[in-house]
C-alpha positions as CSV (number, residue, x, y, z in Angstrom):
1,M,13.9,64.6,21.0
2,F,11.8,61.2,21.7
3,R,13.7,58.4,20.3
4,R,12.5,54.8,19.5
5,S,14.0,52.2,21.5
6,S,15.7,49.8,19.4
7,V,15.9,46.8,22.1
8,L,13.6,44.1,21.3
9,P,11.3,42.7,23.8
10,S,13.1,39.7,26.2
11,L,10.1,37.2,25.4
12,F,11.0,37.8,21.3
13,V,14.6,37.6,21.9
14,S,13.9,34.3,23.8
15,L,11.8,32.8,20.9
16,L,14.6,33.6,18.5
17,F,17.2,32.0,20.4
18,V,14.6,28.9,20.9
19,V,14.0,28.2,17.1
20,G,16.5,30.6,15.5
21,F,15.7,33.6,13.1
22,A,12.6,33.4,10.6
23,S,12.2,35.2,7.4
24,S,9.3,34.5,4.7
25,A,9.8,33.7,0.8
26,S,7.2,33.6,-2.0
27,A,5.4,31.5,-4.2
28,D,5.2,27.7,-5.3
29,T,5.8,26.2,-8.6
30,Y,5.0,22.9,-10.1
31,Q,6.1,20.1,-12.5
32,T,3.8,16.9,-13.2
33,Y,5.9,13.8,-14.5
34,V,3.6,11.5,-16.6
35,T,4.8,7.7,-16.2
36,P,7.8,8.7,-13.8
37,T,10.8,6.1,-14.0
38,V,13.9,5.6,-12.2
39,N,16.7,3.5,-13.7
40,G,14.4,2.9,-16.8
41,Y,11.5,1.5,-15.0
42,Q,8.2,3.3,-13.7
43,I,8.0,3.6,-10.4
44,G,5.6,2.0,-7.8
45,T,5.0,-0.1,-4.6
46,Y,3.9,-3.4,-3.6
47,L,1.6,-1.7,-0.7
48,P,-1.0,-1.8,0.5
49,N,-1.4,-5.1,-1.5
50,Q,1.3,-6.9,0.2
51,P,0.9,-5.1,3.8
52,T,4.1,-6.4,5.7
53,G,7.4,-6.1,4.6
54,N,10.2,-3.5,3.8
55,F,8.1,-1.5,1.3
56,S,7.5,2.1,1.3
57,S,3.9,3.9,0.4
58,A,3.0,5.2,-3.1
59,A,2.9,8.9,-0.9
60,D,6.5,8.1,0.4
61,T,7.5,6.7,-3.0
62,A,6.3,9.7,-4.7
63,R,8.0,12.5,-2.4
64,R,11.1,10.8,-2.5
65,F,11.1,10.6,-6.6
66,C,10.1,14.2,-6.5
67,Q,13.1,15.5,-4.0
68,D,15.8,12.8,-6.1
69,Q,14.3,15.3,-8.8
70,G,15.4,18.1,-7.0
71,H,11.9,19.3,-5.7
72,S,10.7,20.3,-2.4
73,G,8.1,17.2,-2.4
74,A,5.2,15.7,-4.1
75,Q,1.9,17.6,-4.4
76,S,-0.4,14.6,-5.8
77,F,0.1,11.8,-7.4
78,T,-2.3,9.2,-9.5
79,T,-2.0,5.2,-9.3
80,A,-3.3,2.0,-11.0
81,I,-3.1,-1.1,-10.1
82,R,-1.5,-3.8,-12.8
83,G,1.2,-6.4,-13.0
84,S,4.5,-5.2,-14.1
85,A,8.4,-4.5,-13.9
86,Y,8.9,-1.4,-11.8
87,S,11.3,0.4,-9.6
88,F,10.6,0.9,-6.1
89,I,12.3,2.1,-2.7
90,V,14.1,-0.6,-0.8
91,G,12.8,0.3,2.6
92,T,10.4,2.0,4.4
93,N,9.3,5.8,4.8
94,G,11.1,6.7,1.2
95,V,14.2,5.9,2.9
96,G,16.6,3.5,0.9
97,N,18.1,2.7,-2.4
98,W,15.9,2.3,-5.4
99,G,15.5,-1.5,-6.6
100,T,13.8,-2.9,-9.7
101,T,11.7,-6.0,-9.5
102,G,8.5,-7.3,-11.0
103,N,5.3,-8.4,-9.4
104,S,1.3,-8.5,-10.1
105,N,-0.9,-6.2,-8.4
106,V,1.4,-3.6,-8.4
107,T,0.5,0.3,-7.5
108,M,2.0,1.8,-10.5
109,L,2.3,5.6,-9.9
110,E,1.3,7.1,-13.4
111,T,1.5,10.4,-12.9
112,V,3.6,12.5,-10.1
113,T,3.1,16.4,-9.5
114,C,6.0,17.7,-7.5
115,F,6.4,21.2,-5.9
116,T,9.0,23.4,-5.9
117,S,8.5,25.5,-2.6
118,N,9.3,29.3,-2.5
119,S,6.6,29.9,-0.2
120,G,7.8,29.0,3.5
121,V,9.9,30.0,6.3
122,T,13.7,30.4,6.7
123,Y,15.0,29.7,9.9
124,T,18.7,30.7,10.7
125,T,20.6,29.0,13.5
126,P,17.6,26.6,13.9
127,A,17.6,25.7,17.6
128,V,15.7,23.2,19.9
129,N,16.4,23.2,23.8
130,G,18.8,26.2,23.3
131,Y,21.3,24.4,20.9
132,Q,21.6,24.6,17.1
133,I,20.2,21.4,15.4
134,G,22.6,18.7,13.8
135,T,23.4,15.1,13.1
136,Y,26.5,12.9,13.5
137,L,25.6,11.8,9.9
138,P,27.1,11.2,7.1
139,N,30.1,11.5,9.1
140,Q,29.4,8.4,11.7
141,P,27.6,6.0,9.3
142,T,26.3,4.0,11.7
143,G,23.9,4.1,15.0
144,N,20.8,5.5,15.7
145,F,21.0,8.6,13.7
146,S,18.7,10.8,11.7
147,S,19.7,12.4,8.3
148,A,20.2,16.3,7.8
149,A,17.2,15.9,5.6
150,D,15.2,13.8,8.2
151,T,16.3,16.6,10.9
152,A,15.5,19.5,9.0
153,R,11.8,17.9,8.2
154,R,11.2,17.0,11.8
155,F,12.2,20.4,13.0
156,C,9.9,22.1,10.6
157,Q,6.9,19.9,11.8
158,D,7.7,20.7,15.3
159,Q,7.2,24.1,14.5
160,G,3.7,23.4,13.0
161,H,4.9,23.5,9.2
162,T,4.4,20.6,6.8
163,G,8.2,20.0,6.2
164,A,11.3,21.1,5.0
165,S,12.0,22.7,1.2
166,S,16.0,23.1,1.7
167,F,18.6,23.4,4.3
168,T,22.0,24.5,4.3
169,T,24.6,22.7,6.5
170,A,28.2,23.1,7.8
171,I,30.4,20.8,9.4
172,R,32.2,21.6,12.8
173,G,32.7,20.4,16.6
174,S,29.8,21.8,18.4
175,A,27.3,21.0,21.0
176,Y,24.0,20.4,19.4
177,S,20.3,19.2,19.6
178,F,19.5,15.9,17.8
179,V,16.8,13.7,17.1
180,V,17.5,10.4,19.3
181,G,16.5,8.0,16.6
182,T,16.4,7.2,12.6
183,N,13.7,8.8,10.0
184,G,13.7,12.2,12.3
185,V,11.8,9.7,15.0
186,G,12.4,10.1,18.7
187,N,13.2,12.6,21.5
188,W,15.2,15.6,20.8
189,G,18.6,15.0,22.8
190,T,21.4,17.4,23.3
191,T,25.2,16.2,23.1
192,G,28.7,17.5,21.6
193,N,31.0,15.9,19.0
194,S,33.6,17.2,16.2
195,N,32.8,16.8,12.8
196,V,28.9,17.4,13.4
197,T,26.8,18.2,10.3
198,M,25.4,21.3,11.8
199,L,22.2,22.7,10.1
200,E,22.7,26.5,9.7
201,T,19.2,27.3,7.9
202,V,16.2,25.3,7.3
203,T,13.4,26.6,5.1
204,C,10.3,25.3,6.1
205,I,7.0,24.6,4.0
206,T,4.1,26.9,5.3
207,Q,1.7,25.3,2.7
């Protein structure tokens, strides 16, 4: 009797080893926030009216707001320019604490539509250059390290996806691939440490 072999082709096995096992999921959900606030003040940014300084863009502010509410990211937002007291991100690229100040010509976010992605692809044991990805944050709080969230996003973008909607981690000693830089920007390097935040699964946004 003819019996089909269950052995995977070697090329497919190699691809799984490089990027981890991928499985798909279903549709997204959306929620719109009108006059979105943080710490009791509507969110905004001094960009683009003040082009230099430690400011996050409106897009980064909207994304960070949505992620702080437990969503995957921001699908869209509307703005208005006015003088106002507002909450803003003390940092660039949506990274930093929320602060409050007041200025004229503020880009205020009037509405933000957040999405929660169930439409994506999940990589189990995601790997780069043959090593599972990870980060030394938060166990080593100083240094040229990217967070687990930035590492997951960068991994997804390198696979051609929009970003990461979710990920799971485990702390252990391991050899691992990591982003040599902060905010997910830099080359991939490989090292080994104890107490590494290893990314066990990463779900990437496919839209």
